[in-house]
ROLO-504664 format. One line per 10 residues: number of its first residue (from 0); for each residue x, y, z of N, C-alpha, C, O. Coordinates in nm, 3 decimals, padded with zeros to 5 digits. Atoms other than C-alpha are relative to their C-alpha. Example, Ala and Ser with C-alpha at 12.3 -4.5 7.8 and 13.67 -1.06 7.14 Angstrom:
// residues 2
0) 00.089/-00.119/00.000/01.230/-00.450/00.780/00.090/00.120/00.000/00.194/00.118/00.066  -00.082/-00.119/-00.006/01.367/-00.106/00.714/-00.077/00.109/00.073/-00.026/00.220/00.090
This chain:
// residues 187
0) -00.121/00.069/-00.021/-13.101/-02.106/-08.402/-00.050/-00.153/-00.010/-00.147/-00.208/00.043  00.016/00.145/-00.026/-13.071/-02.453/-08.470/00.077/-00.070/00.072/00.195/-00.058/00.039  -00.074/00.065/-00.107/-12.942/-02.662/-08.199/00.009/-00.159/-00.026/-00.089/-00.226/00.007  -00.020/00.156/00.016/-12.817/-03.032/-08.292/-00.018/-00.096/00.137/00.046/-00.064/00.237  00.063/00.096/-00.112/-12.959/-03.306/-08.041/00.132/-00.040/00.072/00.145/-00.028/00.194  -00.151/00.086/-00.040/-12.577/-03.481/-08.013/00.065/00.111/00.080/00.161/00.083/00.153  -00.119/-00.097/-00.048/-12.443/-03.139/-07.894/-00.051/00.059/00.149/00.011/00.138/00.220  00.031/-00.032/-00.142/-12.646/-03.103/-07.578/00.037/-00.098/00.078/-00.004/-00.214/00.065  -00.085/00.082/-00.089/-12.425/-03.236/-07.303/-00.102/-00.062/00.113/-00.206/-00.007/00.151  00.083/00.033/-00.095/-12.562/-03.454/-07.051/-00.064/00.084/00.150/-00.168/00.077/00.216
10) -00.010/-00.096/-00.124/-12.528/-03.218/-06.772/-00.123/00.098/-00.034/-00.195/00.140/00.057  00.109/-00.085/00.026/-12.783/-02.996/-06.978/00.065/00.167/-00.043/00.182/00.192/-00.014  -00.073/-00.077/00.089/-12.708/-02.675/-07.159/-00.094/00.130/00.045/-00.216/00.124/00.037  00.027/-00.142/-00.063/-12.767/-02.298/-07.008/-00.003/00.102/-00.110/00.108/00.126/-00.156  -00.039/-00.118/00.098/-12.840/-02.007/-07.276/-00.072/00.141/00.060/-00.184/00.136/00.109  00.046/-00.106/-00.016/-12.907/-01.677/-07.206/-00.103/00.063/-00.106/-00.097/00.023/-00.222  00.093/-00.052/00.115/-13.186/-01.473/-07.395/-00.026/00.112/00.029/-00.120/00.142/00.102  00.012/-00.112/-00.022/-13.108/-01.132/-07.424/-00.006/00.075/-00.111/-00.048/00.011/-00.207  -00.030/-00.102/00.112/-13.052/-00.819/-07.675/00.150/-00.047/-00.073/00.176/-00.041/-00.193  -00.131/00.012/00.058/-12.696/-00.920/-07.711/00.029/-00.168/-00.074/00.142/-00.203/-00.111
20) -00.011/00.131/00.043/-12.760/-01.293/-07.838/-00.093/00.027/-00.146/-00.209/00.068/-00.141  00.042/-00.056/00.120/-12.828/-01.238/-08.222/-00.117/-00.071/-00.035/-00.196/-00.011/-00.108  00.116/00.101/00.077/-13.089/-01.528/-08.296/-00.097/00.051/00.090/-00.205/00.074/00.034  00.107/-00.042/-00.082/-13.291/-01.404/-07.981/-00.030/00.131/-00.055/-00.148/00.152/-00.085  00.060/-00.113/00.045/-13.280/-01.052/-08.101/-00.080/00.004/-00.131/-00.190/00.060/-00.134  00.082/00.036/00.105/-13.389/-01.140/-08.444/-00.114/-00.072/00.002/-00.185/-00.045/-00.095  00.099/00.055/-00.024/-13.652/-01.356/-08.340/-00.089/00.111/00.076/-00.198/00.137/00.025  00.083/-00.102/-00.078/-13.794/-01.089/-08.092/-00.050/00.074/-00.108/-00.169/00.081/-00.138  00.073/-00.120/00.104/-13.804/-00.828/-08.374/-00.095/-00.075/-00.118/-00.202/-00.022/-00.150  00.096/00.071/00.099/-13.966/-01.058/-08.632/-00.146/-00.026/00.060/-00.248/00.022/00.009
30) 00.113/00.002/-00.023/-14.221/-01.194/-08.398/-00.081/00.119/00.050/-00.202/00.102/00.058  00.054/-00.107/-00.076/-14.300/-00.835/-08.233/-00.048/00.094/-00.123/-00.151/00.161/-00.117  00.036/-00.098/00.093/-14.298/-00.644/-08.561/-00.109/-00.055/-00.097/-00.171/00.008/-00.183  00.136/00.059/00.105/-14.553/-00.898/-08.727/-00.107/00.038/00.071/-00.214/00.030/00.009  00.103/-00.025/-00.077/-14.767/-00.790/-08.452/-00.011/00.144/00.050/-00.064/00.180/00.155  -00.040/-00.120/-00.015/-14.672/-00.442/-08.490/00.009/00.070/00.124/-00.052/00.172/00.154  -00.003/-00.031/-00.123/-14.545/-00.432/-08.143/00.197/00.053/-00.009/00.284/-00.002/-00.077  -00.135/-00.059/00.026/-14.197/-00.203/-08.089/00.093/-00.065/00.142/00.068/-00.055/00.262  -00.050/00.067/-00.149/-13.953/-00.396/-07.862/00.099/00.070/00.056/00.189/00.114/-00.015  -00.095/-00.082/-00.051/-13.761/-00.221/-07.607/00.113/-00.069/00.080/00.233/-00.050/00.059
40) -00.121/00.083/-00.042/-13.580/-00.459/-07.385/-00.078/-00.155/00.031/-00.196/-00.182/00.055  00.066/00.136/-00.041/-13.609/-00.832/-07.323/00.118/-00.093/00.042/00.220/-00.107/-00.026  -00.118/00.072/-00.070/-13.397/-01.066/-07.080/-00.107/-00.142/00.023/-00.230/-00.146/00.030  00.044/00.107/-00.079/-13.451/-01.421/-06.969/00.133/-00.135/-00.044/00.241/-00.110/-00.096  -00.082/00.086/-00.014/-13.283/-01.769/-06.962/-00.089/-00.147/-00.048/-00.207/-00.176/-00.029  00.058/00.130/00.058/-13.353/-02.099/-07.116/00.095/-00.110/00.044/00.214/-00.089/00.018  -00.078/00.107/-00.035/-13.217/-02.448/-06.965/-00.026/-00.131/-00.085/-00.128/-00.196/-00.062  00.047/00.129/00.069/-13.205/-02.746/-07.213/00.073/-00.115/00.034/00.195/-00.133/00.025  -00.070/00.126/-00.035/-13.189/-03.094/-07.087/-00.029/-00.122/-00.097/-00.113/-00.121/-00.187  00.048/00.092/00.122/-13.183/-03.413/-07.272/00.016/-00.131/00.101/00.100/-00.144/00.191
50) 00.009/00.119/-00.050/-13.286/-03.762/-07.162/-00.023/-00.098/-00.135/-00.112/-00.075/-00.218  -00.012/00.034/00.148/-13.212/-03.999/-07.454/-00.041/00.064/-00.137/00.035/00.134/-00.203  00.029/-00.084/00.103/-13.391/-03.877/-07.725/-00.088/00.115/00.043/-00.096/00.203/-00.042  00.062/-00.089/-00.024/-13.627/-03.646/-07.514/00.054/00.119/00.040/00.150/00.115/00.117  -00.081/-00.164/-00.058/-13.532/-03.267/-07.449/-00.100/00.077/00.055/-00.201/00.120/-00.001  00.073/-00.113/-00.099/-13.667/-03.060/-07.177/00.057/00.148/-00.032/00.175/00.165/-00.063  -00.018/-00.113/-00.007/-13.687/-02.692/-07.193/-00.073/00.062/00.105/-00.191/00.044/00.136  00.077/-00.063/-00.146/-13.749/-02.488/-06.890/00.081/00.139/00.021/00.202/00.140/00.043  -00.028/-00.139/-00.014/-13.717/-02.095/-06.864/-00.082/00.090/00.012/-00.186/00.062/00.071  00.089/-00.123/-00.011/-13.868/-01.752/-06.889/00.064/00.088/-00.101/00.178/00.084/-00.146
60) -00.023/-00.123/00.092/-13.868/-01.471/-07.104/-00.097/00.151/00.046/-00.220/00.146/00.056  00.048/-00.120/-00.052/-13.944/-01.090/-06.985/00.018/00.082/-00.143/00.127/00.100/-00.196  00.004/-00.074/00.104/-14.054/-00.887/-07.284/-00.050/00.130/00.034/-00.149/00.134/00.107  00.055/-00.105/-00.039/-14.103/-00.535/-07.254/-00.020/00.094/-00.111/00.087/00.148/-00.138  00.026/-00.066/00.139/-14.244/-00.336/-07.578/-00.065/00.106/00.005/-00.105/00.140/00.117  00.094/-00.126/00.029/-14.435/-00.020/-07.716/-00.116/-00.065/-00.058/-00.097/-00.147/-00.148  00.083/00.069/00.085/-14.778/-00.123/-07.811/-00.117/00.159/00.004/-00.091/00.257/00.073  00.089/-00.083/00.016/-15.087/00.109/-07.897/-00.139/-00.061/00.054/-00.172/-00.178/00.035  00.122/00.078/-00.061/-15.417/00.055/-07.718/-00.098/00.011/-00.118/-00.107/00.101/-00.201  00.159/00.078/00.087/-15.719/-00.081/-07.914/-00.102/00.080/00.004/-00.178/00.086/-00.092
70) 00.122/-00.077/-00.026/-15.962/00.147/-07.779/00.044/00.149/-00.008/-00.027/00.210/-00.089  -00.048/-00.129/00.038/-15.787/00.493/-07.774/00.133/00.046/-00.078/00.180/00.159/-00.090  -00.148/-00.051/00.085/-15.460/00.464/-07.987/00.116/00.057/00.089/00.225/00.086/00.039  -00.125/-00.068/-00.069/-15.241/00.601/-07.718/00.109/-00.083/00.017/00.076/-00.195/00.057  -00.125/00.122/00.010/-14.857/00.416/-07.731/00.005/00.003/00.176/-00.007/00.103/00.248  -00.045/00.009/-00.142/-14.788/00.288/-07.378/00.085/-00.133/00.002/00.064/-00.230/-00.070  -00.078/00.137/-00.013/-14.528/00.028/-07.271/-00.104/-00.132/00.081/-00.203/-00.127/00.154  00.071/00.151/-00.010/-14.640/-00.343/-07.225/00.108/-00.068/00.057/00.220/-00.042/00.014  -00.125/00.098/-00.061/-14.423/-00.607/-07.001/-00.101/-00.135/-00.001/-00.217/-00.139/00.039  00.046/00.131/-00.023/-14.492/-00.979/-07.036/00.112/-00.125/00.048/00.216/-00.163/-00.004
80) -00.080/00.144/-00.005/-14.357/-01.282/-06.888/-00.053/-00.102/-00.018/-00.157/-00.143/00.035  00.017/00.139/00.078/-14.348/-01.587/-07.080/00.072/-00.111/00.080/00.193/-00.098/00.098  -00.085/00.106/-00.055/-14.255/-01.915/-06.896/00.004/-00.086/-00.152/-00.080/-00.084/-00.241  -00.062/00.087/00.098/-14.056/-02.164/-07.139/-00.006/-00.132/00.048/00.096/-00.184/00.095  -00.038/00.138/-00.056/-14.135/-02.499/-07.042/-00.082/-00.094/-00.129/-00.189/-00.073/-00.185  00.051/00.074/00.109/-14.172/-02.771/-07.298/00.052/-00.127/-00.025/00.173/-00.117/-00.049  -00.075/00.144/00.022/-14.082/-03.155/-07.350/-00.033/-00.021/-00.181/-00.141/-00.029/-00.238  00.020/00.062/00.129/-13.995/-03.242/-07.715/00.048/-00.145/-00.002/00.129/-00.198/00.073  -00.057/00.131/-00.020/-13.968/-03.578/-07.814/00.009/-00.047/-00.164/-00.060/00.016/-00.245  -00.021/00.033/00.157/-13.862/-03.754/-08.175/-00.138/-00.029/-00.067/-00.220/-00.101/-00.011
90) 00.132/00.027/00.048/-14.153/-03.758/-08.400/00.033/-00.160/-00.084/00.142/-00.180/-00.137  -00.023/00.123/00.055/-14.182/-04.121/-08.540/-00.055/-00.003/-00.150/-00.169/00.026/-00.187  00.080/00.036/00.129/-14.224/-04.197/-08.888/-00.056/-00.113/-00.060/-00.026/-00.218/-00.004  00.095/00.147/00.000/-14.444/-04.466/-09.042/00.082/-00.104/00.005/00.051/-00.192/00.086  -00.097/00.130/-00.032/-14.154/-04.717/-09.079/00.049/-00.044/00.134/00.076/-00.155/00.180  -00.054/00.014/-00.147/-14.047/-04.655/-08.751/-00.092/00.000/00.126/-00.040/-00.011/00.238  00.097/-00.007/-00.101/-14.378/-04.636/-08.539/-00.010/-00.102/00.067/-00.029/-00.208/00.008  00.037/00.109/-00.140/-14.415/-04.845/-08.212/-00.133/-00.104/-00.037/-00.232/-00.085/-00.107  00.099/00.121/00.034/-14.616/-05.150/-08.230/-00.129/00.020/00.026/-00.226/-00.024/-00.036  00.162/-00.010/-00.047/-14.904/-05.024/-08.024/-00.085/00.110/-00.076/-00.201/00.134/-00.043
100) 00.068/-00.073/00.073/-14.988/-04.771/-08.285/-00.059/-00.073/-00.124/-00.143/-00.019/-00.196  00.039/00.046/00.121/-15.038/-05.016/-08.551/-00.157/-00.074/00.028/-00.241/-00.090/-00.062  00.114/00.017/-00.045/-15.326/-05.145/-08.346/-00.114/00.096/-00.028/-00.090/00.216/-00.021  00.108/-00.097/00.028/-15.666/-04.991/-08.432/-00.093/00.010/00.106/-00.214/-00.014/00.096  00.078/-00.041/-00.120/-15.760/-04.895/-08.075/00.012/00.146/00.046/00.101/00.224/00.012  -00.022/-00.136/-00.033/-15.814/-04.590/-07.926/00.067/00.031/00.137/00.049/-00.031/00.242  -00.074/-00.011/-00.127/-15.574/-04.417/-07.689/-00.018/00.129/00.051/-00.006/00.235/-00.011  00.050/-00.153/-00.116/-15.670/-04.152/-07.408/00.107/00.061/00.044/00.187/00.004/00.118  -00.100/-00.081/-00.037/-15.446/-03.876/-07.370/-00.014/00.057/00.141/-00.117/00.121/00.159  -00.012/-00.096/-00.125/-15.360/-03.735/-06.997/00.033/00.086/-00.014/00.061/00.116/-00.130
110) -00.045/-00.102/00.012/-15.259/-03.431/-06.898/00.157/00.024/-00.008/00.209/00.134/-00.025  -00.157/-00.014/00.026/-14.872/-03.525/-06.914/00.024/00.007/-00.131/00.113/00.082/-00.172  -00.007/00.006/00.129/-14.940/-03.622/-07.288/-00.003/00.123/-00.057/00.084/00.139/-00.143  00.020/-00.115/00.048/-15.049/-03.276/-07.369/00.110/00.077/00.027/00.127/00.166/-00.057  -00.155/-00.078/-00.019/-14.705/-03.126/-07.235/00.103/-00.040/-00.126/00.210/00.020/-00.131  -00.101/00.042/00.055/-14.526/-03.287/-07.494/-00.017/00.039/-00.177/-00.121/00.033/-00.242  00.016/-00.043/00.138/-14.428/-03.165/-07.857/00.102/-00.094/-00.073/00.172/-00.183/-00.025  -00.086/00.106/00.084/-14.249/-03.320/-08.138/00.100/00.093/-00.109/00.073/00.197/-00.171  -00.087/-00.047/00.083/-13.931/-03.266/-08.324/00.034/-00.074/-00.132/00.002/-00.193/-00.140  -00.041/00.107/00.097/-13.794/-03.385/-08.657/00.138/-00.010/-00.044/00.190/00.101/-00.050
120) -00.102/-00.009/00.040/-13.475/-03.482/-08.773/00.125/-00.002/00.147/00.096/-00.062/00.251  -00.088/00.036/-00.079/-13.145/-03.456/-08.560/00.038/00.161/00.057/00.147/00.197/00.101  -00.017/-00.134/-00.055/-13.200/-03.088/-08.462/-00.129/00.084/00.027/-00.230/00.063/-00.041  00.108/-00.065/-00.055/-13.432/-02.839/-08.276/00.026/00.150/-00.056/00.137/00.203/-00.054  -00.016/-00.146/00.011/-13.510/-02.482/-08.395/-00.047/00.087/00.114/-00.168/00.106/00.129  00.019/-00.085/-00.114/-13.495/-02.260/-08.093/-00.066/00.113/-00.028/-00.144/00.156/00.057  00.058/-00.118/00.029/-13.602/-01.962/-08.264/-00.163/-00.021/-00.018/-00.248/00.043/00.043  00.118/00.015/-00.002/-13.909/-02.109/-08.382/-00.100/-00.041/00.122/-00.218/-00.008/00.131  00.081/00.057/-00.110/-14.010/-02.292/-08.051/-00.016/00.142/00.104/-00.127/00.179/00.144  00.024/-00.151/-00.073/-13.950/-01.944/-07.846/-00.102/00.064/-00.067/-00.214/00.070/-00.018
130) 00.084/-00.086/00.048/-14.105/-01.739/-08.084/-00.136/-00.064/-00.007/-00.225/00.021/00.002  00.144/00.051/-00.001/-14.425/-01.967/-08.103/-00.032/00.027/00.143/-00.149/00.062/00.164  00.038/-00.048/-00.159/-14.418/-01.901/-07.702/-00.054/00.135/00.001/-00.155/00.177/00.057  00.019/-00.160/-00.011/-14.404/-01.544/-07.764/-00.149/00.024/-00.048/-00.242/00.078/00.014  00.136/-00.062/00.045/-14.686/-01.518/-07.998/-00.137/-00.073/00.073/-00.238/-00.004/00.083  00.062/00.026/-00.091/-14.887/-01.743/-07.787/-00.037/00.073/00.105/-00.159/00.084/00.115  00.001/-00.091/-00.128/-14.854/-01.518/-07.464/-00.057/00.104/-00.064/-00.141/00.158/00.007  00.035/-00.132/-00.021/-14.932/-01.225/-07.630/-00.175/00.022/00.008/-00.248/-00.071/-00.027  00.151/-00.011/-00.007/-15.310/-01.079/-07.572/-00.043/00.040/-00.122/00.024/00.110/-00.197  00.063/-00.032/00.090/-15.552/-01.055/-07.812/-00.018/00.149/-00.041/00.004/00.199/-00.151
140) 00.003/-00.145/00.017/-15.620/-00.699/-07.755/00.098/00.066/00.140/00.100/00.020/00.254  -00.043/-00.061/-00.094/-15.393/-00.437/-07.582/-00.077/00.133/00.021/-00.112/00.216/-00.063  00.081/-00.124/-00.051/-15.567/-00.181/-07.366/00.106/00.070/00.086/00.191/00.001/00.140  -00.072/-00.091/-00.085/-15.389/00.108/-07.180/-00.034/-00.020/00.130/00.052/00.001/00.216  00.047/00.025/-00.142/-15.583/00.025/-06.876/-00.109/-00.056/-00.017/-00.165/-00.062/-00.126  00.142/00.109/00.018/-15.889/-00.197/-06.780/-00.140/00.095/-00.023/-00.244/00.054/-00.074  00.105/-00.078/00.021/-16.113/00.100/-06.777/00.008/00.109/-00.114/-00.072/00.201/-00.097  -00.060/-00.067/00.121/-15.986/00.283/-07.094/-00.166/00.039/-00.053/-00.252/-00.049/-00.054  00.119/00.002/00.042/-16.302/00.468/-07.234/00.031/00.017/-00.164/-00.070/00.025/-00.234  -00.033/-00.007/00.146/-16.142/00.497/-07.596/-00.021/00.115/-00.059/00.007/00.223/-00.008
150) 00.040/-00.153/00.056/-16.267/00.744/-07.856/-00.114/00.026/-00.034/-00.200/-00.062/-00.047  00.140/-00.015/00.041/-16.543/00.923/-07.955/-00.051/-00.032/-00.119/-00.001/00.029/-00.213  00.039/00.052/00.126/-16.735/00.747/-08.230/00.001/00.132/-00.110/00.037/00.121/-00.227  00.078/-00.114/00.088/-16.851/01.095/-08.376/00.135/00.109/-00.038/00.162/00.158/-00.148  -00.091/-00.138/00.044/-16.566/01.358/-08.350/00.154/-00.071/00.030/00.248/00.007/00.012  -00.100/00.073/-00.022/-16.277/01.081/-08.257/00.092/00.072/00.116/00.210/00.060/00.083  -00.017/-00.043/-00.106/-16.181/01.265/-07.917/00.066/-00.097/00.103/-00.007/-00.186/00.146  -00.020/00.104/-00.128/-15.974/01.070/-07.642/-00.107/00.016/00.089/-00.145/00.129/00.117  00.124/-00.039/-00.131/-16.252/01.038/-07.378/00.089/-00.032/00.139/00.048/-00.001/00.251  -00.102/00.014/-00.134/-15.979/00.950/-07.121/00.061/00.161/00.020/00.080/00.209/00.131
160) -00.052/-00.116/-00.033/-15.843/01.284/-07.172/-00.096/00.164/00.033/-00.081/00.262/00.106  00.089/-00.131/-00.023/-16.138/01.528/-07.230/-00.137/-00.071/-00.030/-00.162/-00.166/-00.104  00.170/00.050/00.028/-16.540/01.496/-07.195/-00.032/00.036/-00.129/-00.017/00.154/-00.163  00.040/-00.039/00.131/-16.653/01.492/-07.531/-00.170/00.076/-00.003/-00.260/00.028/00.066  00.110/-00.055/00.009/-16.951/01.730/-07.625/-00.102/-00.008/-00.124/-00.180/00.073/-00.174  00.107/00.008/00.123/-17.112/01.540/-07.909/-00.120/-00.038/00.056/-00.133/-00.109/00.156  00.140/00.061/-00.049/-17.468/01.495/-07.876/-00.034/-00.152/-00.038/-00.014/-00.179/-00.156  00.014/00.125/-00.021/-17.560/01.124/-07.821/-00.081/-00.033/-00.116/-00.190/00.022/-00.127  00.103/00.067/00.094/-17.706/00.941/-08.119/-00.111/-00.018/00.000/-00.152/-00.079/00.099  00.169/00.033/-00.009/-18.082/00.929/-08.209/00.004/-00.139/-00.041/00.035/-00.179/-00.153
170) 00.015/00.118/00.018/-18.124/00.606/-08.171/-00.133/-00.075/-00.051/-00.138/-00.195/-00.079  00.127/00.059/00.077/-18.470/00.545/-08.306/-00.008/00.048/-00.095/-00.115/00.037/-00.153  00.032/-00.023/00.132/-18.392/00.699/-08.603/00.146/-00.088/-00.088/00.189/-00.063/-00.201  -00.102/00.081/00.053/-18.103/00.440/-08.659/-00.059/-00.094/-00.121/-00.178/-00.086/-00.152  00.046/00.076/00.122/-18.132/00.193/-08.961/-00.039/-00.097/00.046/-00.134/-00.140/-00.020  00.060/00.100/-00.075/-18.198/-00.083/-08.727/-00.106/-00.008/00.110/-00.146/-00.100/00.181  00.117/-00.037/-00.109/-18.456/00.093/-08.522/-00.115/-00.106/00.001/-00.153/-00.160/00.105  00.101/00.075/00.066/-18.728/-00.114/-08.716/-00.014/-00.156/00.078/-00.117/-00.222/00.094  -00.027/00.153/-00.043/-18.597/-00.450/-08.559/-00.054/00.025/00.170/-00.090/-00.078/00.228  00.039/-00.018/-00.125/-18.693/-00.325/-08.215/-00.181/-00.031/00.023/-00.232/-00.061/00.131
180) 00.123/-00.005/-00.002/-19.065/-00.335/-08.310/-00.064/-00.150/-00.019/-00.183/-00.177/-00.006  00.047/00.127/00.045/-19.074/-00.700/-08.407/-00.057/-00.081/00.133/-00.049/-00.022/00.241  00.064/00.059/-00.089/-19.249/-00.971/-08.188/00.068/-00.063/00.075/00.153/-00.132/00.019  -00.140/00.060/-00.098/-19.043/-01.101/-07.884/00.131/00.058/00.031/00.216/00.004/00.101  -00.114/-00.069/-00.025/-18.787/-00.832/-07.902/00.007/00.080/00.135/-00.065/00.179/00.148  -00.039/-00.084/-00.107/-18.669/-00.700/-07.574/-00.036/00.130/00.021/00.011/00.192/-00.075  00.032/-00.165/00.022/-18.797/-00.324/-07.499/00.072/00.047/00.103/00.076/00.168/00.125
């Protein structure tokens, strides 16, 4: 959803983020499907405020979706609370840059400077901004539990459900076993 900057009232704008809002439904579906996740339910809110040309986004989004465990491949529900806090400021073009940037001096960034992002033009794309925050909040690996044992490397049995009877591999005859004899190798 593209939102024109001049359409944001001085008192701010409140938006609901749920499956009844078409741009939110499309964004969640697109982002989660790219990650092979199945959305179940989601809800949240977003407050958009404006001071001069600076935009402040404040809200949260709760996502519940189905994922497959990366260790045992079992499907399980996963819940994620995503904070949506961001400050946007207009991006200056080379002919509009403030005079301090024309000097060849180094500028040091502080923590407040890192909370800013930039927009270009006279509108912001909320789908892109919220979608980016969803992707950044996703964990790199999904596991059904902290102590998931995964699958047996030999027979593929889910070790969380059944104790596997496969014999342990003979490490002495493994292709890389000769490396253990090298000088300085831990024994």
